[in-house]
Residue, then its C-alpha position, 0 to 999 in steps of 0.5 A: x192095078x191102075x184099071x182097078x183104082x180107076x173103076x173104083x173111082x168111076x163107081x164112087x163118083x157114080x154113086x155120089x151123083x146118084x145120091x145127090x140127084x135123088x136128094x134134089x128130086x125128093x126136096x119138097x116144093x116151096x109152100x105158098x106162104x100166108x100173107x103178113x098183114x099188120x093193118x086191117x081197116x073195116x070201112x062202113x058206108x051207110x046206104x039208104x033205101x035205094x042202096x046209094x051211099x050216104x053220110x061219112x064213112x066210118x073206119x075201124x081198124x086192127x094193127x100189129x107192127x109185127x103182124x096180126x098173125x105173128x105179134x102179140x100186141x095188136x090194137x083193135x078198135x071197137x066197131x060202133x054202128x047204128x041199129x036198123x041200117x045197111x052199110x057197105x063194108x069194104x076191107x083193106x089190108x096192108x103189110x107195113x113191114x114190106x110197105x105192100x098193099x095186100x088188098x090189091x094182091x087179093x084183087x089180083x088173086x080173087x080165085x085163091x082167097x075168101x073172107x068169113x064172118x063169124x062170132x057172136x054178132x052172126x050167131x044166136x041172137x044175131x045183131x049183124x047179117x052179111x052179104x058178099x058184094x064181090x066175086x071172082x071170075x068163077x062167080x064165087x064170093x071173095x068178101x073185100x066188099x059186102x052188105x052189113x045189115x044191123x038188126x038189134x041193140x047189143x054188144x057182140x064179137x065179129x070174127x074176120x077170117x081170110x083163107x087162101x088156096x081153099x076149094x071154093x066149090x066145096x059144099x057151104x064154102x059160099x056161106x060167109x058165116x060158115x064156121x066149118x071153113x077149114x073143111x074147104x081146105x087152104x090156109x089162114x092168112x088173117x083171123x081177127x076179132x073186132x068188138x061190136x056195139x049197136x046203138 
Protein backbone atom coordinates (compact mmCIF):
# COMPACT_ATOMS: atom_id res chain seq x y z
CA UNK A 1 0.00 0.00 0.00
CA UNK A 2 2.84 2.38 0.85
CA UNK A 3 4.54 1.65 -2.47
CA UNK A 4 1.30 2.32 -4.30
CA UNK A 5 0.96 5.74 -2.63
CA UNK A 6 4.60 6.58 -3.25
CA UNK A 7 4.31 5.66 -6.95
CA UNK A 8 1.15 7.74 -7.26
CA UNK A 9 2.90 10.80 -5.74
CA UNK A 10 5.92 10.39 -8.04
CA UNK A 11 3.67 10.18 -11.11
CA UNK A 12 1.67 13.22 -9.99
CA UNK A 13 4.84 15.24 -9.33
CA UNK A 14 6.25 14.24 -12.73
CA UNK A 15 3.03 15.26 -14.52
CA UNK A 16 2.98 18.67 -12.81
CA UNK A 17 6.65 19.23 -13.70
CA UNK A 18 5.99 18.43 -17.34
CA UNK A 19 2.97 20.72 -17.37
CA UNK A 20 4.91 23.70 -15.96
CA UNK A 21 7.92 23.18 -18.20
CA UNK A 22 5.72 22.95 -21.30
CA UNK A 23 3.92 26.16 -20.31
CA UNK A 24 7.23 27.96 -19.99
CA UNK A 25 8.44 26.83 -23.40
CA UNK A 26 5.18 27.96 -25.04
CA UNK A 27 5.31 31.48 -23.62
CA UNK A 28 5.93 34.00 -26.43
CA UNK A 29 9.12 36.01 -26.34
CA UNK A 30 8.55 39.66 -25.44
CA UNK A 31 8.18 41.85 -28.48
CA UNK A 32 10.36 44.89 -29.14
CA UNK A 33 7.93 47.59 -28.08
CA UNK A 34 7.76 50.87 -29.97
CA UNK A 35 9.30 54.02 -28.62
CA UNK A 36 7.21 56.45 -26.54
CA UNK A 37 7.77 59.86 -28.14
CA UNK A 38 6.35 63.01 -26.56
CA UNK A 39 8.24 65.64 -28.56
CA UNK A 40 9.28 65.86 -32.21
CA UNK A 41 11.25 68.83 -33.50
CA UNK A 42 11.89 69.48 -37.18
CA UNK A 43 14.77 71.92 -37.68
CA UNK A 44 15.15 73.54 -41.10
CA UNK A 45 18.42 75.27 -42.02
CA UNK A 46 18.51 77.08 -45.36
CA UNK A 47 21.29 76.03 -47.72
CA UNK A 48 22.95 78.22 -50.34
CA UNK A 49 23.74 77.11 -53.90
CA UNK A 50 26.95 75.45 -52.69
CA UNK A 51 25.02 73.49 -50.04
CA UNK A 52 26.40 75.49 -47.10
CA UNK A 53 24.05 76.50 -44.25
CA UNK A 54 22.98 80.14 -44.09
CA UNK A 55 20.69 82.17 -41.88
CA UNK A 56 19.00 81.21 -38.63
CA UNK A 57 17.51 77.70 -38.41
CA UNK A 58 13.72 77.41 -38.09
CA UNK A 59 12.25 74.89 -35.64
CA UNK A 60 8.75 73.41 -35.66
CA UNK A 61 7.54 71.12 -32.91
CA UNK A 62 4.82 68.56 -32.23
CA UNK A 63 4.26 67.56 -28.61
CA UNK A 64 1.91 65.57 -26.40
CA UNK A 65 2.77 64.94 -22.73
CA UNK A 66 1.09 61.50 -22.90
CA UNK A 67 2.96 60.46 -26.04
CA UNK A 68 2.23 61.41 -29.63
CA UNK A 69 0.98 57.90 -30.44
CA UNK A 70 -0.85 57.50 -27.12
CA UNK A 71 -2.36 60.84 -26.17
CA UNK A 72 -5.22 62.73 -27.78
CA UNK A 73 -4.22 66.36 -27.41
CA UNK A 74 -1.06 67.00 -29.44
CA UNK A 75 0.14 70.52 -30.13
CA UNK A 76 1.48 70.70 -33.68
CA UNK A 77 3.23 73.75 -35.14
CA UNK A 78 2.66 74.84 -38.73
CA UNK A 79 5.81 74.56 -40.85
CA UNK A 80 6.31 77.86 -42.66
CA UNK A 81 9.06 78.01 -45.28
CA UNK A 82 10.06 80.14 -48.25
CA UNK A 83 9.45 78.81 -51.74
CA UNK A 84 12.28 78.00 -54.13
CA UNK A 85 14.72 77.15 -51.32
CA UNK A 86 16.76 74.17 -50.17
CA UNK A 87 16.80 73.29 -46.49
CA UNK A 88 18.65 70.79 -44.36
CA UNK A 89 15.93 69.17 -42.26
CA UNK A 90 17.01 67.49 -39.02
CA UNK A 91 14.67 65.54 -36.77
CA UNK A 92 15.02 65.22 -33.02
CA UNK A 93 12.77 63.13 -30.79
CA UNK A 94 12.38 63.08 -27.03
CA UNK A 95 10.46 61.14 -24.38
CA UNK A 96 9.76 63.64 -21.59
CA UNK A 97 8.04 60.94 -19.48
CA UNK A 98 11.33 59.03 -19.09
CA UNK A 99 13.61 62.03 -19.79
CA UNK A 100 15.05 60.02 -22.68
CA UNK A 101 16.68 61.22 -25.90
CA UNK A 102 15.10 59.02 -28.57
CA UNK A 103 17.22 60.64 -31.31
CA UNK A 104 20.38 59.14 -29.85
CA UNK A 105 18.71 55.76 -29.55
CA UNK A 106 17.79 55.84 -33.25
CA UNK A 107 21.36 56.79 -34.17
CA UNK A 108 22.61 53.77 -32.23
CA UNK A 109 20.02 51.50 -33.89
CA UNK A 110 20.03 52.94 -37.42
CA UNK A 111 19.70 49.53 -39.03
CA UNK A 112 16.30 49.09 -37.35
CA UNK A 113 14.76 52.53 -38.02
CA UNK A 114 13.65 54.59 -41.01
CA UNK A 115 11.54 57.71 -41.58
CA UNK A 116 9.03 58.20 -44.38
CA UNK A 117 7.65 61.56 -45.53
CA UNK A 118 4.16 61.47 -46.97
CA UNK A 119 1.01 63.53 -47.36
CA UNK A 120 -0.21 66.10 -49.85
CA UNK A 121 3.08 68.04 -49.63
CA UNK A 122 4.70 65.26 -51.71
CA UNK A 123 1.88 64.09 -54.00
CA UNK A 124 -0.19 65.54 -56.82
CA UNK A 125 0.93 69.15 -57.18
CA UNK A 126 3.77 68.60 -54.74
CA UNK A 127 5.24 71.56 -52.89
CA UNK A 128 8.15 69.68 -51.31
CA UNK A 129 10.77 67.12 -52.28
CA UNK A 130 12.85 65.14 -49.82
CA UNK A 131 16.21 63.38 -50.21
CA UNK A 132 17.70 61.25 -47.45
CA UNK A 133 20.92 62.70 -46.01
CA UNK A 134 22.03 59.85 -43.76
CA UNK A 135 22.34 56.09 -43.87
CA UNK A 136 23.03 53.04 -41.73
CA UNK A 137 26.08 50.79 -41.82
CA UNK A 138 24.57 48.85 -44.76
CA UNK A 139 24.07 51.99 -46.84
CA UNK A 140 20.29 52.08 -46.30
CA UNK A 141 18.53 55.38 -45.51
CA UNK A 142 17.50 56.53 -42.04
CA UNK A 143 15.99 60.03 -42.27
CA UNK A 144 17.19 61.89 -39.19
CA UNK A 145 18.79 64.26 -41.71
CA UNK A 146 17.75 65.09 -45.24
CA UNK A 147 17.38 67.80 -47.86
CA UNK A 148 13.99 69.43 -48.41
CA UNK A 149 13.33 71.57 -51.47
CA UNK A 150 10.32 73.90 -51.64
CA UNK A 151 8.83 74.11 -55.13
CA UNK A 152 5.67 76.17 -55.10
CA UNK A 153 3.14 78.40 -53.39
CA UNK A 154 0.58 76.40 -51.48
CA UNK A 155 -0.60 74.90 -48.22
CA UNK A 156 -0.31 71.15 -47.68
CA UNK A 157 0.22 68.42 -45.11
CA UNK A 158 3.51 66.67 -44.33
CA UNK A 159 3.11 63.31 -42.64
CA UNK A 160 6.20 62.04 -40.80
CA UNK A 161 6.30 58.29 -40.11
CA UNK A 162 9.01 56.46 -38.17
CA UNK A 163 9.19 52.68 -38.62
CA UNK A 164 11.30 50.16 -36.74
CA UNK A 165 12.24 46.52 -37.46
CA UNK A 166 11.37 46.88 -41.13
CA UNK A 167 13.06 45.09 -44.03
CA UNK A 168 15.07 47.91 -45.57
CA UNK A 169 15.95 45.70 -48.56
CA UNK A 170 12.30 45.34 -49.55
CA UNK A 171 11.61 46.75 -53.02
CA UNK A 172 10.61 50.44 -52.68
CA UNK A 173 11.68 50.77 -49.04
CA UNK A 174 14.42 53.28 -49.91
CA UNK A 175 11.88 55.76 -51.32
CA UNK A 176 11.22 58.48 -48.68
CA UNK A 177 7.71 59.05 -50.07
CA UNK A 178 6.70 55.37 -50.28
CA UNK A 179 3.03 55.23 -49.26
CA UNK A 180 3.09 51.41 -48.97
CA UNK A 181 5.80 51.34 -46.28
CA UNK A 182 3.84 48.74 -44.27
CA UNK A 183 4.71 46.17 -46.94
CA UNK A 184 8.30 46.19 -45.66
CA UNK A 185 7.09 44.97 -42.26
CA UNK A 186 7.98 46.40 -38.89
CA UNK A 187 6.06 48.63 -36.52
CA UNK A 188 5.27 52.35 -36.35
CA UNK A 189 6.94 54.39 -33.60
CA UNK A 190 5.62 57.74 -34.84
CA UNK A 191 2.94 58.94 -37.25
CA UNK A 192 2.37 62.69 -37.06
CA UNK A 193 1.15 65.23 -39.62
CA UNK A 194 2.39 68.83 -39.78
CA UNK A 195 0.58 71.56 -41.73
CA UNK A 196 2.93 73.25 -44.24
CA UNK A 197 2.72 76.76 -45.70
CA UNK A 198 5.09 78.06 -48.37
CA UNK A 199 5.42 81.83 -48.75
